[in-house]
N, C-alpha and C positions, 0 to 999 in steps of 0.2 A: 509495921507494914500495913498497907491498906488491905482491906478485906475484899476478897474477890467475890464477885456476884456469880450466882449459878444460872442466871438468865442468859438466853441466847442473844447474842448481839445482832440486831437487825441489819440485814445486808443493805449496802448503799444502793440507792436507786440507779439502775443501769441507764446509760444514755440512750435516747431513742435512736433506733437504727433507721437511717434514711432509705427511702424506697429507691430501687435502681431506676436509672433513667431509661426511658423507652425511646427507641429510635423511630424515625419517621417511617422507615421501611417496614418495621414490625407492626406499626399501626395500620399501614396499608394492607399488609398480608392478612391481619386479623379481620379487617373489614371485608376483604375479598372472600374469606371463609364463610362469613355469615350469609345466609340465603337471602334472596330478595323478599321484600315485605309483601305479604299477601294482601290483596285488596278484597274487600267485600264484594261479593257478586250480587248485583242488583238485577233481578229478573225483568224489571221494567225497561231497562236499557236494551235488553235483547229483543224486546218486541218492537222497539222503535226502528224505523227504516233509516239506514245510513245514507245521507246525502253527500255524494262525492262532488267535488268541484269539476265543472266541465273543462275539458282540455282545450276546446276551441270555443271562442266566443261567436255567438250568432251574428254579431255586428261586423265581424272581420272575416267572414267566409269568402273564399275565392269564388269568382264567377264560374259558372258551369261551362265546361269545355266540351268540345265534340268528342274527345277521346274518353273512353270509359275509365273511371277511377277505380283503383283497387279498394279492398275492404278497409274501413277506417282503422281497424286494429292493426292492420298490416301496412298502413300507408307509410310509416316511417322506416319500415324494414326494406332494405334493398333487395334486388333480385339475387337469389342465391343459386348455387349450382345444384346438380342433381344428387350430389352426395351429401345433403344436409343430414344432421343427426335426427334419428327417429324420435327420440325423446323431446327434442326441441320443437319439432313440428306438432307433436301431440299437445305439448304444453301451450303452444301459441294458438292452436285452433280453438275457437269457441264452441264448435260442435262436437267436441270429443265426448265420448260416452263415459264420463266419470261419475261415479256414485258419491253423493254427499249425504251423510247421515241427517235425518230429519231433526234430531235433537240438537245438532250443532248450531251454534248461534250464527247470525249473519256476519258478525265481525270476523269469525274464523274463515267464512267463505271468502270475504273480501281480502283477508290476509293471504289465503291460498292463491287467489287470483293474481294478486300483486307479485307474489313470489314466482308464479309461473311466467309472468311477463318479464321479470328480471332474468329468469333462466333463458327465455326465448331471445332476449336481447343479447345475453352473454353468448349464446350459441350462434346467433347471427353475426356477432362480431368476429367469432372464430372463422366462420364461413367466409366472411368478407376478406379476411387476410388470405385465406386459401384460394379465393377466386382470382383468376388471372385478370390483369388490368384490361386487356383487349384481346378479343378472339382472333389473334393473328398467328398463323402457323408459320414459324420461321423457316421450316424446311419444305414448304409446299411450293408448287410451281406458280401459284398465284402471286406469291410475294415477289418473285422475279419479274413478273409482268407488271406489277404495281410499281416496282422500283424503276423499271425501264420507262414507264409512262411518266412518273414524277420527275425523273432526271432528264427527260428528253428536252431538247432545245434550251438547255441551261449551260452556261459557261461555268462549269464546276471548277475550273482551274483558277477562277478569279477569287480574290480574298473576300470573305463575308457572304458568299453565295450559299444559301441553305438548300439542302437536298430534300427536306420534307420527310425524312425517315426518322423512325423512333430510335431509342437507344439500343445499342448492341448491333446495329447494322453497319456494314462496311461498304463503301463505294470505291471502286477502283477506277481511277481516271486514266484513260489511255492518252498518252502523249501524242499530239497531232503529228502526222507524218507529212513529208513534203508533198506539195501538190503534184498530181499525176501529169507528166509532160505530154501525155496524149500521143498523137501521131507525129509530132514535131520533136526531133531529137535536139539535144543541146550541142551547139557547135561553137568553136572558138571565135570565128570571125563574124558571127551574127548574134543579135540579142534574142533571147527566147521570149515568147509571149507571157510566160509565167512571171518574168521579171517585172513587167508592167502591172500584172495583176497583184503582185505582192505590194508594189508601191501604192496602188489604189487601196488595198486593205489597210496598209499602214496609215494612210491619210485619215481613214475612218476610225482607226483604233490606235491612236498615237499615245501609248502608255507602255510602261515597262512590263507589266503583267502579260499583256497581249504578245509582245515581242518575245518574251521568254517562253511562252507556250507555243509560239510559231517559229521557234529557232531554226527548225529544219528548212522552212521556206526562205528565211533570211540568209542562211548559209548558201543555199542553192542560188539565190538571186545575186548575192555578193560575188560568188565565184564566176557566175555568168558575166557580170559586168567587168570583173578584173581581166578575164580572158579576152573580152572584146577590146579593152583598153590596151592590152599587151600587143595584140595584132594591129591595132590602129597606130601604135607608136612607129611602126615601120613605115607606114604611109606618110606620117608627119615628118619624119626625118628626111624623106626624099624631097619634100617641099621646102624645108628649112634645114639647112645643114648645120646651123648653130645649135640645134636641139640635140643633146646627147642621149644615148640609150641608157635609161635609168630603170631601176626595178619598179614594179607596180606600186609598191607601198609608198614610193616617193611621188607618185602621180595621182593616186586616188584619194579623195577626201573622205574623212570619217563620216558616218551617218549620225553620230551623236552631236547634239547641239550644245553650245555653251550658253547656259541659261542664267549665269551669275548676275548679269546686268541687263537682262532682257525681261520685258513685260509678258512675253509669251512663254508659258510654263511647259509647253510640249517638249519632251526630251529628245525627240529624233527629227531628223530632216526627212522630208517626204520625197527625196530625189537622190539619184546617184550622180556624181560629178567627178571630173578629172581635169588636170591642167598640165600643160607642157611648157617649160621654159628652159633656160640654160641651167637653172638650178632646181628644176622640178616644179612642184606645186607651190613652193615657198621661195622667197628671194626677192631682190629688187628689180629683176628683169620683167619686161612685158611678156605675157604668156598667151597661149591658145587654150581655149576652155570649151568643154563639151558638157552639156547639161541634159540629163535624162529624167524627165518627170512627165507622167501622163497628162497630155494636153498642153504642156509648156516646155517642150524640148527645143533646144537651140544650140548654135555654135557661135562662139564669140572670141574676142581677142582684145588685148590692150592692157591698160593699167587701171585697176579699180582702187580708188582711195589710196594713192601712194603717200609716202611719208612727206613731211613738210619740205624737206630739202629737195626731194625729187620733184615735188609739185612746183616749187619755186623755179627750178631749172626749166620746166616745161613752159611756164608762163613767160619767162624771160625769152625763150626761143620764139614763142608765138608773137610776142610784142616786137621782136627784132626781125624775125624771118618767118612771117606767117605764110609766105608763099610755099614753103616746104610742106607744111601740113596740108594746105589747100590743094596742092598738086597731087598729093597721095589720095586725097578724098575724091578728086575729080577724075580718077582713072576710069576707063570705060567699064571694065568688069566690076569695079567697086560700085559704080552708080547703078549698074544693071542688077546685081545680086543683093547688094546690101541696102541700097537706097531706092529700090523698086523702080528703076529706070528713070531717074531724074535727068533733066537736061544738063548739059555741060555749062554750069553757071556757078560762080563762087558763092553767091548769096543763097541759092537753094540748097547747095551741098552743105554749107555751114549750118543752115537752119535745121536740116535733117540730122546732122551730126550732134547738134546741141540738144535736139529733142530726145535722142537716145541716152543722153547723160544728164538731163535736167533734174532727175530725182535728187541728186546730191549736189547740185549747183548752188552757188551763192545767190542771194536775192539782191545784194548790193555789190558795189565794186570791191575788188580785193585791195588790200593795203599796198600803197605805193603806185597805184595806177589811177588815171583820171577817168571820170565817168563818161566823157565824150571820146574815149579811145575807139578807134575804128574796129578793133578786135575785142571789144568789151564782152561780147557773148562768149567767145572762147576763153577769155581770161577769168570768167566767173566759174568755169568748170573745175570740179575737184576730182573727176574721173574722166579718163580718156579711153573709151571702149567703143567697139562696134559689134554688132551681132546679127545673125540671120536665123529666124525661127524655122524649125523642122516639125513636120507632122509625126505622129507616132508610127504611122505606116512607113515613112521614110527611114526612120531610125531602126526599125525592125526588119527592113528589107535586106535582101542579099547584097545589094549594092550600096549599103549604108557607109561602108568605109571609103569607097571611091567618092561618094558625094561629100562626105566630111573633108576628105583630103583636098578635093577641088576648092571648097570654100576656104580652107586654110591657105591654099596657094594664092588665092585672091587677097587674103588678109596679111600675107607675109611682108609686103612693103610697109604697111602701117606699123607692124610690130618692129620692123627693122628701124624705122624712123624714131619710134619711142625709145628704143634701146640706145640709139646713137645720141640721144639727148640726155637721158638719165644715167646711163652706164656706157659712156663712149670708150671704144678701144683706143690704146695709145697711138697707133698709126692714124686712126681716123681723127683723133683729136688734133694731131699735128696738121693734117690736111685742112681741117676746118679753120684753124688759126691762120694758115697761109692764105686761104680764100678770103677771110675777113680782112686781112692786111691789104690784099690786092683791091678789094672793094673800096677801102678807104683811100 
């Protein structure tokens, strides 16, 4: 057996223990625990004067103004209210009785001064937030006076009009009332002067916003016109028995314009009008027409721009039997009232009739007729109408209905002739065919 040794067996070398890893947060915390490095104090630096950079350059100073400027240290600070902090005012004032130790260095004094400026700016910022934006008392009587002055003579009901008031203010816009009728009362058989005044205002303010704001005036004027038309219908029926008694809505034209194919963008007509025929304001029959417009009132009758087949019938009758139309136009009352007293002559009467319808007449001959036709002036017409102007006073007078009825009585033979051509009755059509056969 091998001999055992009495010596101690040396222990095997232990493996080196690795140092624990240090986190970045531990290193930052340890670094924060260590105090700041002390710097050596040099007495020579304390004796030197500190040169601060000037805040304003002498080359860019503003010109002297007549108004006195505040202190340079307080130039940037705005005006504050009376309830500023006491500490802030003391820190900002350069004349405050603050004691500074003699042994303290100049750097400390400069540091204290900069800190006081920061405090003053901080306090001024707080005061600036607390200070009201404008010294306006919302509940004072002066505000009402200013509001009345600023909103006076302004059409506040229009879109986009500014009142000139600040936020938080309310403006109550009173809806305009109907115009005061004055001493003249509204009556069914006459037109009120306010109706003419409304049409004048509408001509100057022809837009939807204005009419919406003055709806009361519009309703009153429309009702006045409708009642006048209703009473006038009775007078017209007495002059022409073929006119039936129809409701007002079938006689009065709307005030709204059709602007779909028009170059004129105004949405409303500047007049009131009504028409009486066998079918009311619409239909193929010749009609009587009353037009109410300030400065352009008139009474008319006839066919304005009839359809192509009706116009062809009129031209055919003029070419064959022109004496029928000429005899109607040469009537005594017709020449006196409608043509201003022309003499009894076919040429003068035809020329006056053509002048009243020349606006829509052809410039050349119509198709199917020769240029040297003796009735070429009448054949060129596309409207067959006559009219008599009236003054505003005549239309508003108490005898307006009698005057209009008298003119319609003069125009009745003309309307009867047109209806006999474009819409003849069966009995009349038979009599016309018999007369033509006898002539042949």
